[in-house]
Structure formats: C-alpha cells, structure tokens
C-alpha positions as CSV (number, residue, x, y, z in Angstrom):
1,M,126.0,-146.6,146.7
2,K,124.4,-149.9,148.8
3,K,127.4,-152.3,149.4
4,K,127.2,-155.5,147.7
5,P,126.9,-158.9,150.1
6,S,129.8,-160.8,151.0
7,L,129.8,-164.0,149.8
8,L,129.5,-165.1,153.3
9,E,126.4,-163.1,153.6
10,R,125.0,-164.8,150.0
11,T,125.9,-168.4,151.9
12,R,124.6,-167.9,154.9
13,A,121.0,-167.4,153.8
14,Y,121.3,-170.6,152.1
15,G,122.3,-172.0,154.8
16,F,119.1,-171.3,157.1
17,L,116.9,-172.8,153.8
18,L,119.3,-176.0,154.0
19,P,117.1,-178.2,156.6
20,C,114.1,-177.1,154.6
21,I,115.6,-178.4,151.2
22,L,116.9,-181.6,153.1
23,I,113.8,-182.4,154.1
24,F,111.9,-182.0,151.1
25,A,114.7,-184.1,149.1
26,I,113.9,-186.9,151.2
27,F,110.1,-186.9,151.9
28,L,108.8,-185.4,148.5
29,F,111.3,-185.0,145.7
30,Y,112.9,-188.6,146.3
31,P,109.6,-190.4,146.8
32,F,107.9,-188.3,143.4
33,F,111.1,-189.2,141.1
34,K,111.4,-192.6,142.5
35,T,108.2,-193.4,141.9
36,I,108.6,-191.9,137.6
37,F,111.2,-194.5,138.1
38,L,109.1,-197.1,139.3
39,S,106.8,-196.7,136.7
40,L,109.2,-198.0,133.9
41,Y,110.1,-201.0,135.4
42,K,108.4,-204.5,136.1
43,T,109.2,-205.2,140.0
44,N,109.8,-207.9,142.2
45,K,107.3,-208.6,145.3
46,M,109.9,-206.5,147.6
47,G,109.5,-203.2,145.2
48,Q,113.0,-203.6,143.8
49,A,113.1,-202.8,139.9
50,K,114.2,-205.7,137.8
51,L,113.1,-205.1,133.9
52,F,112.8,-201.9,132.4
53,V,109.9,-201.7,130.2
54,G,109.3,-198.2,129.2
55,I,106.1,-197.1,128.7
56,G,104.8,-200.7,129.2
57,N,103.2,-200.1,132.5
58,Y,101.1,-196.8,131.2
59,M,100.1,-198.7,127.7
60,D,98.7,-201.3,130.0
61,L,96.6,-199.0,132.0
62,L,95.2,-197.6,128.9
63,T,94.0,-200.6,127.8
64,S,92.9,-201.6,131.0
65,S,89.0,-201.2,131.3
66,S,89.4,-201.5,135.4
67,F,91.7,-198.5,135.0
68,Y,89.1,-196.8,132.8
69,N,86.6,-197.7,135.3
70,S,88.7,-196.2,138.0
71,L,88.9,-192.9,136.8
72,K,84.9,-192.7,136.0
73,V,84.3,-193.8,139.4
74,T,86.7,-191.0,140.6
75,L,85.9,-188.5,138.6
76,I,81.7,-189.0,139.7
77,F,83.3,-189.6,143.8
78,V,85.3,-186.0,143.3
79,V,82.7,-184.0,142.0
80,I,79.9,-185.1,144.8
81,V,82.7,-184.7,147.5
82,V,83.4,-181.4,146.1
83,V,80.1,-179.9,145.5
84,G,78.4,-181.5,148.7
85,S,81.6,-180.0,150.8
86,M,81.3,-176.9,149.7
87,A,77.4,-176.1,150.0
88,I,77.6,-177.8,153.3
89,G,80.5,-175.6,154.7
90,L,78.9,-172.4,152.8
91,L,75.4,-173.1,154.5
92,G,76.9,-173.4,157.6
93,A,79.2,-170.2,157.3
94,V,76.3,-168.3,156.3
95,L,73.9,-169.5,159.0
96,C,76.1,-168.6,161.6
97,N,77.5,-165.4,160.1
98,K,74.6,-163.3,162.5
99,A,75.2,-163.1,166.3
100,F,72.3,-165.1,168.0
101,P,72.2,-167.1,171.4
102,G,74.1,-170.5,171.0
103,I,76.4,-169.0,168.1
104,R,79.2,-170.8,169.6
105,A,77.5,-174.2,170.1
106,F,76.3,-174.2,166.3
107,S,80.0,-173.3,165.2
108,T,81.7,-175.7,167.0
109,A,79.2,-178.4,165.7
110,Y,79.6,-177.2,162.0
111,A,83.5,-176.8,162.4
112,L,83.6,-180.3,164.3
113,P,84.3,-182.8,161.0
114,M,87.5,-181.5,160.6
115,A,88.9,-182.9,164.3
116,I,87.6,-186.5,163.2
117,A,89.6,-188.8,161.8
118,S,88.4,-190.3,158.8
119,S,89.1,-194.0,159.7
120,S,87.0,-193.3,162.7
121,A,84.4,-191.5,160.9
122,A,83.8,-194.3,158.4
123,M,83.5,-196.8,161.3
124,I,80.6,-194.8,162.6
125,F,79.1,-194.3,159.2
126,K,79.3,-198.2,158.6
127,I,77.2,-198.7,161.6
128,I,74.8,-196.4,160.9
129,L,74.7,-197.8,157.6
130,H,74.4,-201.5,158.6
131,P,71.4,-203.2,156.9
132,S,69.7,-204.7,160.0
133,V,70.8,-202.6,162.8
134,G,71.4,-199.3,161.2
135,I,69.8,-196.3,162.4
136,L,69.3,-194.9,158.9
137,N,67.3,-198.0,158.0
138,K,65.5,-197.8,161.4
139,L,64.5,-194.4,160.9
140,T,63.4,-195.1,157.3
141,G,62.0,-197.9,157.3
142,L,64.1,-199.4,154.6
143,N,65.8,-202.5,154.0
144,I,68.9,-201.3,151.9
145,N,72.6,-202.8,151.9
146,W,73.9,-199.1,151.5
147,V,77.3,-200.1,151.2
148,S,77.1,-203.6,149.5
149,D,74.7,-202.2,146.9
150,P,76.9,-200.6,143.5
151,K,73.7,-198.3,143.1
152,Y,74.7,-196.6,146.8
153,A,77.9,-197.5,147.8
154,L,79.9,-194.5,146.0
155,V,77.0,-192.0,146.7
156,C,77.6,-193.3,150.6
157,V,81.4,-193.1,150.6
158,A,81.1,-189.6,148.9
159,I,78.8,-188.4,151.4
160,L,80.7,-189.2,154.0
161,T,84.0,-187.9,152.4
162,A,81.8,-184.4,151.8
163,W,80.9,-183.9,155.8
164,L,84.5,-184.4,156.6
165,N,85.6,-181.9,154.4
166,S,83.2,-179.3,155.0
167,G,84.5,-178.3,158.5
168,I,87.4,-176.7,157.0
169,N,85.1,-175.3,154.5
170,F,83.0,-173.7,157.0
171,L,85.9,-171.9,158.9
172,Y,87.3,-170.9,155.0
173,F,83.8,-169.4,154.4
174,S,83.6,-168.2,157.8
175,A,86.9,-166.0,157.5
176,G,86.1,-165.0,154.0
177,L,82.4,-163.5,155.4
178,G,83.6,-161.6,158.3
179,N,86.0,-159.2,155.4
180,I,82.7,-158.3,153.5
181,D,81.9,-155.0,154.3
182,E,78.5,-155.2,156.1
183,S,77.6,-151.5,154.6
184,I,77.2,-152.6,151.5
185,Y,74.0,-155.1,152.7
186,E,72.6,-151.9,154.5
187,R,72.9,-149.9,151.3
188,A,71.6,-153.0,149.1
189,S,68.5,-153.2,151.5
190,V,67.5,-149.6,150.9
191,D,68.0,-150.1,147.5
192,G,65.3,-153.0,147.7
193,A,67.2,-156.0,147.3
194,S,66.1,-159.4,148.6
195,P,68.3,-161.6,151.0
196,I,68.8,-163.7,147.6
197,Q,69.8,-161.3,145.6
198,Q,72.1,-159.8,148.4
199,F,73.8,-163.6,148.8
200,F,74.1,-164.1,144.9
201,H,75.0,-160.4,144.1
202,L,77.1,-159.4,147.3
203,T,78.0,-162.6,149.2
204,L,79.3,-165.0,146.4
205,P,81.1,-162.3,144.4
206,G,82.5,-161.2,147.7
207,L,83.9,-165.0,148.6
208,S,85.4,-165.6,145.1
209,P,88.9,-165.6,146.5
210,I,88.2,-167.8,149.1
211,M,86.1,-170.1,146.9
212,F,88.6,-170.4,144.4
213,Y,91.1,-171.5,146.9
214,T,88.7,-173.9,148.7
215,L,87.5,-175.2,145.2
216,V,91.1,-176.1,144.5
217,V,92.3,-177.4,148.4
218,N,89.2,-179.4,148.0
219,I,89.6,-181.4,144.6
220,I,93.1,-182.2,145.7
221,Q,91.8,-183.5,148.9
222,A,88.5,-185.5,147.3
223,F,91.4,-187.1,144.8
224,Q,93.6,-188.3,148.1
225,S,90.6,-189.8,150.0
226,F,91.7,-193.3,151.1
227,G,90.4,-194.1,154.4
228,Q,86.9,-194.3,154.3
229,V,87.0,-196.6,151.3
230,K,89.3,-199.1,152.8
231,I,87.1,-199.1,156.0
232,L,83.7,-199.1,154.3
233,T,83.6,-201.0,151.0
234,Q,87.6,-201.8,150.0
235,G,86.8,-200.9,146.4
236,G,83.8,-202.9,146.1
237,P,81.0,-204.3,145.6
238,G,82.5,-205.1,142.2
239,E,84.6,-202.2,141.5
240,S,81.9,-199.5,142.0
241,T,83.9,-197.4,144.7
242,N,87.6,-198.8,142.9
243,L,88.8,-195.1,143.4
244,I,92.5,-194.7,142.0
245,V,94.1,-194.1,145.1
246,Y,92.5,-197.5,146.4
247,S,93.7,-199.3,143.0
248,I,97.0,-198.1,143.5
249,Y,97.1,-199.3,147.5
250,R,95.6,-202.6,146.0
251,D,98.3,-202.8,143.1
252,A,101.3,-202.3,145.2
253,F,100.3,-204.2,148.2
254,F,97.9,-206.8,147.1
255,N,99.2,-207.8,143.7
256,Y,102.7,-206.6,144.4
257,R,102.3,-204.6,140.9
258,F,104.5,-201.6,141.9
259,G,105.3,-200.4,138.7
260,S,101.8,-200.7,137.7
261,A,100.8,-198.7,141.1
262,A,103.8,-196.1,140.4
263,A,102.0,-195.8,137.0
264,Q,98.7,-194.6,138.2
265,S,100.3,-192.6,140.9
266,V,101.9,-190.8,137.9
267,I,99.0,-190.2,136.0
268,L,97.0,-189.3,138.8
269,F,99.9,-186.8,139.7
270,V,99.2,-185.3,136.0
271,I,95.3,-185.1,136.3
272,V,95.2,-183.2,139.6
273,M,98.1,-181.1,138.1
274,I,96.5,-180.4,134.8
275,L,93.1,-179.7,136.9
276,T,94.8,-177.3,139.2
277,L,96.5,-175.3,136.3
278,V,93.2,-175.3,134.2
279,M,91.6,-173.7,137.6
280,F,94.4,-171.0,137.8
281,K,93.9,-169.9,134.1
282,I,90.6,-169.3,134.4
283,E,90.9,-167.7,138.0
284,K,91.3,-164.0,136.5
285,K,87.8,-164.4,134.5
286,G,85.8,-165.7,137.5
287,V,87.5,-164.3,141.0
288,K,87.0,-160.7,142.0
289,Y,89.4,-159.4,144.3
C-alpha cells in the first residue's frame, strides 16, 4: 500500500513554487487587479484614485467616436500584421526547407527580424519612407509622404510590424516542416500530385498545429504593438494610426486620465481573451494532429 505523503512533504512542493508565485503576484496579478480598480475611478495627475465613478469610464469610452476609431484601426492593423507576418514566415520556411548552397545565409536573413528592436527598425524605416531623401521614393519615382498621409500611414506601420514578427514565424514554420515525413511527398509525387497540390493537401495540414499556435501568438503580439507607432506616427496623422495601446499610453501619460486608460486596458484584455477563446473553440475543427 502506497504511503501517504506527510504534511512536510506536501508543503515542501508549495515552498518550491513560492518564488514563482511571488513574482507572478508582484508583476502580473497585482497590476491586473490594480488596473481594474483604477478603471472604476477618476484619478488625479499622479494616478491616485480620487472619485468612484463605477462604470462611468467605460460608458464614456462606449460613447466616444475616438475610441471606436481606435478599435477599427486596431482591428485593420491586426489583420494586416497577422496575415503578412505569417505569409512571410511561411514563404521563407518553405524556400529554406530544401538544402542548397548558401542555405544558412538565407535562413539567418529570414530569422534576423526577431533580433531587431522595434524602435531601431522604426527609425530605419522612417528614413526609408522620408518624402525627400527616402530610398523608397527615390527608387519608385513617387513623391508620397508615406507616414504623414492617412491613406498610407497605417499600412506602413503594419508592414513594418509584419516584417518584425516574421522572423519568429519563420523559425516556428521551419521546425514544423522538419517534422513532416518526407515519404508522404514521395508517394504523392508517384501518384502525380503537383507541387502546388502537395503544398495545400500535405504541407498545410501537416503544419496546422504550428499554424494555430502561431496565429494565437501573432494576434496577441499585434494587439500589443507600440514602439513602431510611437516613433513613426505618434498615432497620427489625425487618428489614422491611433491603436488602442497607443491610445492607452496617450490618455495615461499625456492627458493624465489614468482611469480612462485603465478602462481601455480592461477592454483590450477582454477583446484578446474572447478572440483567444474563440480560436481554441474552433481548434478541433481546423487543426489536425
């Protein structure tokens, strides 16, 4: 008969977990509940809760055209970033899946964006897109002020973010391709399947678990994008690139409306949580293990 663990043995396990629990409590749980608390108050310029307003901050947001514009801009941005970054990462992984001279150099180039800080990339991108000295206008012969025109600003920021996120996607997809049995491609070739048919009927289904994980991670990352917006556009021109994260930053540290910023943070959390739960709900239908 198996001996029951003593009280000391049972508490020892919790003792080992205690440092992790403390770190999570200080840097995750406390800020989370503090944000919910502040979202129910009007604050002073120091961020201290002064006047309880209940859901007043949320009601102000839900009747604000600026907030709805931020939601719309953020959703468009997320779609462009997620589709673009996953497409670039998948394309790079497929191209580098075969051995050929210089494969390591190409693999390094495709994975390089994950090692570049968003602020540094944004500064370089800003020079590239400069209307008078930028290389993009020089090469194309155009005369467009890319980051100051509402028609192009959001797309420019989204393309930069998609490229930055593509590096880690390349690594994920490369690992996934390495786990697909090569013999199924040989059998498909014998049966007369073209490379395009093999890609859609063998490669994509084989990558579905990695694609699902990558999709979830990329959506969360896209909603959290901040540095490139701060450097390239500061939410402008107008409010064409005023993502929710930048709106939170602007309300808190420029307008000193910490209660409103906290309410936006809670709404952003709810949106990301709902999207994540929905994706996990449909996982069983689209993911093949």
